[in-house]
C-alpha positions in Angstrom: -85.2 -5.5 -32.9 -88.1 -5.1 -35.4 -89.2 -9.0 -34.7 -88.4 -8.7 -31.1 -90.9 -5.7 -30.9 -93.6 -7.7 -33.3 -92.8 -10.8 -31.1 -94.1 -8.3 -28.1 -96.9 -7.1 -29.5 -98.3 -10.6 -31.1 -98.1 -11.6 -27.5 -99.7 -8.7 -25.9 -102.3 -9.1 -28.3 -102.4 -12.9 -27.5 -102.7 -12.0 -24.1 -105.6 -9.4 -24.5 -107.8 -11.8 -26.6 -107.2 -14.7 -23.8 -108.1 -12.3 -21.4 -111.3 -11.2 -23.2 -112.1 -14.7 -23.6 -111.7 -15.4 -19.8 -114.1 -12.0 -19.0 -116.8 -12.2 -22.1 -119.2 -12.8 -19.5 -118.4 -9.7 -17.2 -119.8 -6.4 -18.4 -117.0 -4.6 -16.7 -113.1 -5.2 -15.7 -113.0 -5.2 -11.9 -110.0 -4.1 -9.7 -107.9 -7.0 -10.0 -108.4 -7.5 -13.9 -107.5 -4.1 -14.6 -104.1 -3.8 -12.4 -103.1 -7.4 -14.4 -104.0 -5.6 -17.7 -102.0 -2.6 -16.6 -98.6 -4.6 -15.6 -99.0 -6.8 -18.8 -99.0 -3.6 -21.0 -96.2 -2.4 -18.9 -94.1 -5.2 -19.7 -94.9 -5.7 -23.1 -95.1 -2.6 -24.3 -92.9 -1.3 -27.2 -89.1 -0.6 -25.8 -89.0 2.2 -28.7 -92.4 3.9 -27.5 -92.7 3.4 -23.6 -96.0 4.4 -22.0 -95.8 8.1 -21.0 -96.2 8.7 -17.3 -98.9 11.1 -18.0 -100.4 8.5 -19.8 -100.2 5.7 -17.5 -101.2 8.1 -14.7 -104.2 9.4 -16.6 -105.4 5.5 -16.9 -104.6 5.0 -13.4 -107.2 8.1 -12.4 -109.5 7.1 -14.6 -110.0 3.7 -13.0 -110.0 5.1 -9.8 -112.2 7.7 -10.4 -114.8 4.5 -11.9 -114.1 2.2 -9.2 -114.5 5.0 -6.5 -118.3 5.8 -8.3 -119.0 2.3 -8.2 -118.3 1.8 -4.3 -120.1 5.0 -3.5 -122.9 3.7 -5.4 -123.1 0.5 -3.1 -122.8 2.3 0.2 -125.6 5.0 -0.7 -127.3 1.3 -1.6 -126.5 0.1 1.9 -127.4 3.3 3.4 -130.7 3.4 1.5 -131.6 -0.2 2.8 -130.7 0.6 6.2 -132.8 3.6 6.3 -135.8 2.0 5.1 -135.7 -0.8 7.5 -135.4 1.6 10.0 -138.5 3.9 8.5 -140.7 0.7 8.3 -139.7 -0.5 12.0 -140.6 3.3 13.3 -144.1 3.0 11.3 -144.9 -0.1 12.9 -144.8 1.1 16.1 -147.2 4.0 15.1 -150.0 1.7 14.6 -153.0 2.5 17.2 -151.3 5.7 18.5 -152.2 9.3 16.8 -150.0 11.5 14.7 -150.5 15.5 13.9 -150.4 15.7 10.2 -150.9 18.4 8.0 -154.0 18.1 6.1 -157.5 20.7 6.0 -159.7 17.7 6.3 -160.7 16.4 10.1 -162.7 13.2 11.1 -165.2 13.9 13.5 -166.4 10.8 15.5 -169.3 11.0 17.2 -168.7 12.2 20.6 -165.3 12.9 20.2 -162.8 15.3 20.5 -160.8 16.7 17.3 -157.3 18.2 18.1 -155.0 19.9 16.0 -152.4 22.7 15.4 -152.0 26.0 13.0 -148.6 26.7 11.9 -148.4 30.6 12.5 -145.8 32.2 10.3 -146.1 35.1 12.5 -147.0 37.0 15.3 -150.8 38.0 15.2 -153.2 39.8 17.4 -156.1 37.4 15.9 -156.2 34.0 14.7 -159.3 32.1 13.8 -160.1 28.7 12.6 -163.1 28.1 10.5 -164.8 24.7 10.4 -167.0 24.0 7.8 -169.2 20.8 6.8 -169.2 18.7 3.1 -171.7 21.3 1.9 -169.2 24.2 2.9 -171.4 25.7 5.3 -169.5 27.3 8.3 -170.8 25.4 11.5 -168.0 26.8 13.9 -165.6 29.5 14.3 -163.0 29.4 17.0 -161.1 32.4 17.9 -157.9 31.1 19.1 -156.8 34.8 19.9 -153.4 36.5 20.3 -150.0 34.1 19.6 -146.5 34.7 18.6 -144.9 32.9 16.0 -145.0 29.1 15.9 -147.5 26.0 16.4 -150.8 26.8 18.2 -152.6 24.2 19.2 -156.5 23.8 19.0 -159.4 21.9 20.2 -163.2 21.0 18.8 -165.6 19.6 20.8 -168.1 18.9 17.7 -170.6 21.6 18.9 -171.6 24.2 16.3 -171.9 28.0 16.8 -175.4 27.3 18.6 -173.8 24.7 21.0 -175.8 21.8 19.4 -173.7 18.7 18.8 -173.0 18.2 14.4 -173.3 15.1 12.5 -170.0 12.8 12.8 -167.9 12.7 9.6 -165.9 14.6 7.4 -165.3 18.7 8.1 -163.0 21.1 6.3 -161.0 23.9 8.7 -159.0 26.8 7.4 -157.2 29.2 9.7 -156.4 32.9 9.3 -154.5 35.3 11.1 -153.7 38.9 11.1 -150.2 39.5 10.5 -148.7 43.2 9.3 -152.4 44.2 8.9 -152.9 41.5 6.0 -155.4 38.6 6.7 -153.2 35.1 5.7 -153.9 31.8 5.6 -151.9 29.5 7.6 -151.3 25.6 7.5 -153.5 23.7 9.8 -152.5 20.2 11.2 -154.6 17.6 12.6 -154.3 14.8 15.0 -155.6 11.2 13.8 -155.2 7.8 14.7 -152.9 5.5 12.6 -155.1 2.1 11.6 -152.2 0.5 9.9 -148.9 0.9 7.6 -148.6 0.2 4.0 -144.8 -0.8 2.8 -144.6 0.8 -0.6 -141.2 0.3 -1.6 -139.3 3.8 -2.9 -142.5 5.7 -1.9 -141.6 4.6 2.1 -143.9 3.7 4.7 -147.7 4.7 4.2 -149.5 5.3 7.4 -153.3 4.8 6.8 -155.0 7.3 9.0 -158.8 6.7 10.4 -161.0 8.4 8.2 -158.3 10.8 6.5 -156.7 8.5 4.1 -152.9 7.5 3.6 -150.1 9.9 3.6 -146.2 9.4 4.2 -144.5 8.8 7.5 -142.2 11.6 6.5 -145.3 14.4 7.1 -145.8 13.5 10.5 -145.2 16.2 12.7 -145.8 14.7 15.7 -146.4 11.5 17.8 -148.7 11.0 21.0 
């Protein structure tokens, strides 16, 4: 019996060595290789010390978990690639169109009109928009009046408080609303033209906006 056991052990060792040589270029076992080793282990195990059911099931469970994670990672990778391609396609259709993006900077063109919106977080009886030039001087105050919570649109025709046209260029805007007897700053958004699109890999498609720089496609609130 001892010789038989030793023979079986040597056979198992030989099988392991052969398998190792054949798979030495691989970093991990595949499902087929794992199952072959499991069958070989069962066929060549010491008859006096059979592999216990619990240990056998544990090995299968470990392999199932690793294999499942690998397949899940492959699925996520495929999904991510598909989503990136879809985003790139969507971004390409935006070139030449205007998008609403969160910013406190506006780019006024000669004779142009600036459109945007304020994200109002609560009902207010007084919503005001303040426009300043590059020197920080107030050039225009727009009283948008009373509004319920939500998105409030606005337009600026490029005229200052005296009715004169201001110079084209960049201006900053701030929005203030009286909510529950407290004046609070609100988020502002501006319509800007998409000049081009940059595909930057992991960061996703980036929109190059006229006069406003670059912004991620995920920041777009509205498309015109």
